Structure formats: C-alpha cells, structure tokens
Phi, psi and omega in degrees: 000142181271159178308323179293320179295321178291319179293324180293317173304317182292320180301314173306315180301310181299321178291330186289323187283332171290329178291328178300316179293325174295326178288327181291319185293318178298315187293315177300320184278351184081009178280154181292143178247091188286350183277355178082196192260124184292151183307130179286323178282111180313333181276002180263337178297163172302321172293318183299312177302318175291308182309317188270004164252265183297324181300330184294333179293334178295341177305327186279356178294131183294335181266007179246101176304148179302327183293329179301313180288325174297313171306308180303311185295318175296314175296325175303311184292329179284329176301303173310310189294318181294315173303316183290326173297318180290318179304303181302329176304312184272346189228039182290330173301328191273348176302321182290329176282339177114170180296321181295328179293326176294313181297327183286001186097054177297145185284124181286134185273148167284143186237160180280170179297324180288325179289321183301318177296320174304308182287336174292323174296320180299316182299308173311313178288324175299316182297323177298310175305319184291318178304312184290324179299315184293321175303308177301321182286332180280334171297315178291323169305318179293323177288328182286325177298323182285354185255138175284152188299329176304315176293326179289321179293330175289330178269337178276003182284000000 
C-alpha cells in the first residue's frame, strides 16, 4: 500500500465514525435507518477489516507509538459497543427473535424516561469517542506524512 492509500483508508474511517453518530441520532429520534445494523463486532466493520490486517503493520513504524494504535482500537471498539447498547435499548424485545428479525424491520420499542436519559448519555459518550478517534487518526496521518514511502513499504510487506 502506498502512503496515499493508507491515508485515504484513514480518512474513510473518520467519515464512517461520523456516520455512526448520525445513525445513533436517527435511531434515538426514531427516524428510519436505511443502512441496517452496523456490525457489532468491530473486526467486521470496514475500518475493522482494514485495521486488524493492514493497519496492524503500522505498529512497526518507528515514529508511531504503540499507544496510538491502542487508542484507535479502544475508541473504535467503544463506538461499536455504545451503538449496540443504544440499538438494543430500542429493540430489546427483538433480541429474543434473533438477528434476522432485526434486519427484516423489527419494531422499535417505546422506552422509559430513564432509558431515554441513558441513551442520551451513550450518544454524548459516542460523540466524545468519535472526536477522540478522529484526533488519534489525524495524529497517525501526520506521522505517515512525515515518513518516506520506502519506510512504509518496508513495514507493509
């Protein structure tokens, strides 16, 4: 992969995280979410597929501290977990029916005031996590920009 391709993948990841926030807002507001259910397993999302394969090679870059990759991973996992918790709050009855009933248009449940407060807090935490995720990814992008392509080639083998 070239430096530009890696940076493009990272930019797509930032956009995807902002879309997760929009999906969560739509879910809370009760508007239709046409994209279906985002993967619960972080490794199954588009970013996760890249991060847990090609992305792991970036740990070898001398100017990329390990905690950067760990922070990105943790924040990515938290976004999945928080969205899943929000989703399950509204579709808890369908959990018993299984995953496919959710995909086929499960009925959104009314929730209590306490549950509403909880999902509002989850959304705030998602927004905070998404901002931190974007900040970490941008740090990684700057580190990649500072490295010559030959070094990237050597770690991406």
